[in-house]
C-alpha positions as CSV (number, residue, x, y, z in Angstrom):
1,M,-0.7,-16.1,84.0
2,I,-2.8,-15.0,80.7
3,E,-3.2,-17.8,78.5
4,S,-1.9,-17.4,75.0
5,A,-3.7,-20.9,73.5
6,G,-6.5,-19.1,71.8
7,P,-6.5,-18.1,67.9
8,R,-4.2,-15.5,66.8
9,V,-5.8,-12.1,66.2
10,L,-4.7,-8.8,64.6
11,Q,-6.0,-5.2,64.9
12,G,-5.3,-2.8,61.9
13,H,-6.6,0.2,59.8
14,G,-6.7,1.9,56.9
15,T,-7.1,5.9,57.3
16,E,-8.5,4.8,60.8
17,N,-11.2,2.7,59.2
18,D,-10.2,-0.1,61.8
19,F,-10.8,-3.9,61.7
20,V,-10.4,-7.2,63.7
21,V,-8.4,-9.4,61.5
22,L,-8.6,-13.2,61.8
23,P,-5.9,-15.2,60.1
24,D,-7.3,-18.6,59.0
25,P,-4.8,-20.0,56.4
26,D,-6.3,-23.6,56.4
27,G,-10.0,-22.6,57.1
28,S,-10.1,-24.7,60.5
29,V,-10.0,-22.0,63.1
30,W,-13.0,-19.9,62.0
31,P,-15.4,-21.7,60.1
32,E,-18.7,-20.3,59.5
33,G,-20.5,-22.2,62.2
34,R,-18.1,-20.6,64.8
35,L,-17.7,-17.0,63.3
36,D,-21.5,-16.4,63.6
37,A,-23.0,-12.9,63.8
38,A,-23.2,-12.8,67.5
39,L,-19.4,-13.5,67.8
40,V,-18.7,-10.8,65.2
41,R,-20.7,-8.2,67.3
42,R,-18.7,-9.2,70.3
43,L,-15.3,-8.9,68.4
44,C,-16.2,-5.4,67.2
45,D,-17.4,-4.2,70.6
46,R,-15.2,-1.2,71.6
47,R,-16.0,-1.7,75.3
48,A,-16.3,-5.5,75.8
49,G,-14.5,-6.8,72.8
50,L,-11.5,-5.8,70.9
51,G,-13.2,-3.0,68.7
52,G,-13.6,-2.3,65.1
53,D,-15.7,-1.4,62.2
54,G,-15.9,-5.0,61.1
55,V,-14.1,-8.2,61.0
56,L,-11.7,-9.6,58.1
57,R,-11.1,-13.3,57.6
58,V,-8.3,-14.3,55.8
59,V,-8.9,-17.5,54.1
60,P,-8.3,-19.3,50.9
61,S,-11.0,-18.9,48.7
62,A,-11.6,-22.4,48.0
63,L,-12.6,-22.9,51.7
64,V,-15.4,-20.5,51.7
65,P,-18.8,-21.8,51.0
66,D,-20.2,-19.0,49.0
67,A,-17.2,-18.1,47.0
68,A,-17.9,-19.8,43.7
69,A,-21.3,-17.9,43.5
70,V,-19.8,-14.6,44.1
71,L,-16.4,-15.1,42.0
72,G,-17.7,-17.3,39.1
73,E,-14.9,-18.3,36.7
74,A,-12.6,-16.1,38.8
75,L,-12.6,-18.5,41.8
76,S,-9.5,-20.5,40.6
77,R,-7.6,-17.0,40.0
78,C,-8.5,-15.8,43.6
79,E,-5.9,-17.8,45.8
80,W,-7.4,-15.7,49.0
81,F,-10.8,-14.5,50.1
82,M,-11.5,-11.5,52.3
83,D,-14.3,-12.6,54.3
84,H,-15.7,-9.4,55.7
85,R,-18.3,-9.0,58.2
86,N,-19.7,-5.6,59.3
87,A,-19.7,-4.8,62.8
88,D,-23.4,-5.8,63.3
89,G,-22.5,-9.2,62.4
90,S,-23.8,-8.9,58.5
91,H,-21.9,-10.1,55.6
92,A,-20.4,-7.1,53.6
93,E,-19.6,-7.0,49.8
94,M,-16.6,-4.9,49.8
95,C,-14.2,-2.5,51.5
96,G,-11.6,-0.5,50.0
97,N,-9.7,0.3,53.1
98,G,-10.2,-3.3,54.3
99,I,-8.7,-4.9,51.5
100,R,-5.6,-2.9,51.6
101,L,-5.4,-3.9,55.0
102,F,-6.0,-7.4,53.8
103,L,-3.0,-7.4,51.6
104,H,-0.8,-5.9,54.1
105,V,-1.7,-8.8,56.5
106,L,-0.9,-11.3,53.5
107,L,2.6,-9.7,53.3
108,A,3.1,-9.5,57.0
109,E,2.0,-13.2,57.8
110,G,4.4,-14.6,54.9
111,L,1.4,-15.5,52.9
112,L,2.2,-13.7,49.9
113,D,5.9,-12.4,48.7
114,R,6.5,-8.9,48.0
115,A,7.2,-9.3,44.2
116,A,3.8,-10.6,43.7
117,A,2.3,-8.0,45.8
118,E,3.8,-5.2,43.7
119,A,2.5,-7.1,40.4
120,G,-1.0,-7.2,41.9
121,V,-3.0,-10.1,43.0
122,L,-6.7,-11.0,42.7
123,V,-8.4,-11.2,45.9
124,G,-12.0,-12.6,46.2
125,T,-14.9,-10.5,47.7
126,R,-18.2,-10.9,48.0
127,G,-18.6,-7.9,45.7
128,G,-16.7,-9.9,43.0
129,P,-12.8,-10.5,42.2
130,R,-10.6,-7.3,43.1
131,R,-7.1,-6.8,42.0
132,V,-4.9,-5.1,44.9
133,G,-1.5,-4.3,44.9
134,A,1.6,-2.9,47.1
135,L,3.1,0.5,46.1
136,P,7.1,0.5,45.9
137,E,7.4,3.6,47.9
138,G,4.7,2.4,50.6
139,G,0.9,2.1,50.9
140,Y,-1.4,0.0,48.6
141,W,-3.7,0.3,45.7
142,V,-6.9,-1.4,44.6
143,D,-8.9,-1.9,41.4
144,M,-12.4,-1.2,42.6
145,G,-14.2,-1.5,39.3
146,P,-16.4,0.9,37.7
147,A,-18.6,3.4,39.4
148,R,-22.0,2.4,38.4
149,P,-24.8,5.5,38.7
150,L,-28.0,4.2,40.4
151,G,-29.9,7.6,39.9
152,D,-30.9,10.3,42.1
153,G,-32.1,9.7,45.7
154,A,-33.4,11.9,48.4
155,M,-32.8,11.6,52.4
156,V,-33.5,13.8,55.3
157,L,-30.9,15.6,57.0
158,G,-31.3,18.1,59.9
159,G,-35.0,17.8,59.5
160,R,-35.0,18.7,55.8
161,S,-35.0,16.7,52.5
162,V,-31.7,16.7,50.5
163,L,-31.1,15.2,47.2
164,G,-28.1,13.1,46.5
165,V,-26.7,10.7,43.8
166,G,-26.9,6.8,44.2
167,I,-23.7,5.1,42.8
168,S,-22.9,1.3,43.2
169,M,-19.1,0.5,43.9
170,G,-20.4,-3.2,44.4
171,N,-22.2,-1.7,47.4
172,P,-24.7,1.0,47.3
173,H,-24.0,4.6,48.2
174,L,-26.0,7.7,48.5
175,V,-23.8,11.0,47.9
176,V,-24.7,14.2,49.3
177,L,-22.8,17.1,48.0
178,L,-23.4,20.2,50.5
179,D,-22.3,24.0,51.0
180,E,-22.6,23.7,54.9
181,P,-19.2,22.2,56.4
182,V,-19.5,18.5,56.9
183,A,-18.1,18.9,60.2
184,E,-21.3,20.3,61.3
185,V,-23.6,17.5,60.2
186,D,-25.0,15.0,62.4
187,L,-24.3,11.3,61.5
188,S,-25.0,9.8,64.8
189,T,-28.1,7.9,63.4
190,V,-28.9,6.4,60.2
191,P,-30.3,9.4,57.8
192,P,-33.6,8.1,56.7
193,V,-33.3,7.6,52.8
194,D,-35.9,6.3,50.4
195,A,-36.3,2.7,51.3
196,A,-37.9,1.7,48.0
197,M,-34.5,2.6,46.2
198,F,-32.2,1.1,48.9
199,P,-34.3,-1.7,50.4
200,E,-31.5,-3.3,52.0
201,G,-30.1,0.0,53.3
202,V,-27.1,2.2,52.0
203,N,-24.0,3.9,52.9
204,V,-24.5,7.8,53.0
205,E,-21.7,10.1,52.3
206,V,-21.8,14.1,53.2
207,V,-19.5,15.8,51.2
208,N,-18.0,19.4,50.5
209,V,-16.2,20.0,47.3
210,L,-12.8,21.7,47.9
211,P,-10.3,23.6,45.8
212,T,-8.1,21.2,44.1
213,A,-4.9,19.7,46.0
214,D,-1.8,18.1,45.3
215,G,-2.1,18.2,41.3
216,A,-5.4,16.5,41.5
217,D,-8.4,17.1,39.3
218,A,-10.6,17.4,42.2
219,H,-10.7,17.6,45.8
220,A,-13.4,16.6,48.4
221,R,-13.9,16.3,52.1
222,M,-16.3,13.6,53.3
223,R,-17.9,11.8,56.3
224,V,-19.7,8.8,56.1
225,H,-22.6,6.5,57.9
226,E,-21.9,3.0,57.0
227,R,-24.6,0.6,56.7
228,G,-24.3,-2.0,59.4
229,V,-21.6,-0.1,61.3
230,G,-22.5,3.8,61.9
231,E,-20.5,6.6,61.3
232,T,-16.6,5.4,60.6
233,R,-13.3,7.4,60.3
234,S,-13.2,6.3,56.5
235,C,-14.6,4.2,54.1
236,G,-12.8,2.8,50.9
237,T,-15.8,2.3,48.7
238,G,-17.4,5.6,49.9
239,A,-14.4,7.5,49.0
240,C,-14.6,6.1,45.3
241,A,-18.3,7.2,45.3
242,V,-17.5,10.5,46.4
243,A,-14.6,11.0,44.0
244,S,-17.1,10.0,41.0
245,A,-19.6,12.6,42.1
246,A,-16.9,15.4,42.7
247,L,-15.6,14.6,39.0
248,T,-19.1,14.7,37.7
249,A,-19.7,18.0,39.5
250,A,-16.5,19.6,37.8
251,G,-17.7,18.2,34.4
252,R,-15.2,15.6,34.1
253,S,-15.7,11.7,33.6
254,T,-11.6,10.8,34.1
255,G,-9.0,12.4,36.4
256,T,-7.7,11.9,39.8
257,V,-9.4,13.0,43.0
258,V,-7.9,13.6,46.4
259,V,-10.5,12.6,49.2
260,D,-10.0,13.8,52.8
261,V,-11.6,11.6,55.5
262,P,-11.6,11.8,59.4
263,G,-8.8,9.3,59.3
264,G,-6.4,10.7,56.5
265,R,-6.3,11.1,52.9
266,L,-7.1,8.7,50.1
267,S,-6.5,9.2,46.3
268,V,-8.9,7.7,43.7
269,G,-8.1,7.5,39.9
270,F,-10.6,7.2,37.3
271,D,-9.6,6.4,33.5
272,G,-13.0,6.1,31.9
273,R,-13.1,2.2,32.5
274,T,-12.4,1.6,36.1
275,T,-11.5,3.1,39.5
276,V,-8.1,2.8,41.4
277,L,-8.0,3.5,45.3
278,S,-4.8,4.3,47.0
279,G,-3.9,4.5,50.4
280,P,-2.3,3.4,53.5
281,A,-2.8,0.3,55.6
282,V,-1.2,-0.5,59.1
283,V,-1.4,-3.5,61.6
284,V,-1.1,-2.0,65.2
285,A,-1.7,-5.0,67.4
286,A,-1.1,-8.8,67.2
287,G,-2.0,-11.5,69.9
288,H,-4.3,-14.1,70.9
289,L,-7.9,-14.2,72.1
290,A,-8.4,-15.4,75.6
291,P,-10.0,-18.9,75.7
292,A,-12.1,-17.5,78.7
293,W,-13.4,-14.5,76.6
294,L,-14.4,-16.8,73.8
295,A,-16.1,-19.3,75.9
296,G,-18.3,-16.3,77.2
């Protein structure tokens, strides 16, 4: 008989940007010393583990050692903290797809009521506090904060140097607008970028600007190579960076952008002050980690 005494674990995704989710409502199941980089890599391994682009630990902000440093005076207003790790075990600042899944899990686990979710709640992240909420018709939104320009930057793509625009969404992005179809671009390895501009690495997005769709002000198709992960089916912060670049290319600073990713469709709105990302999130499996696997 397979044991079920191991800790609970969920799997879910937002537009196929998938995560292993670890509920830890009292902070005792996955303390920092247990959830180390090696275990994160094992959990995210798609052959020997559960598989995912990262790990999301659902834990109260007050129980995260570095939460006060990243949240400041907002610590007391962020009941929950999205302790996000990349698939390589490194800590991640922020993930727009992950935080929508995070809110979905808070609702599914009974840790937050629906009315509070629809009103919007602050969630702590290593990129700072983020307000996230549930849409009445389904799906979730998150206030991603402003898109901050980092300046132009170069990278090597297909043996040639191409120019992109650096954008910060709490984490760094290099967005490259291309005429060639993004489906033909090789993102199997990390595209070489200006290490002086991005000393800690960068998320790289390749983009086609398309005719407008669904009444939006701009429409883009993107693929992404995420820092610490590799190519993923979607990236929420990347979609926001891409949307900002697409609006700028259209001569606009506000409006709504439809962003198509390999895993589905996202909507990004700019009002001149902040960025709001909307899209789906779903839990696809729940169970327990086998003690024998954990011990291995």
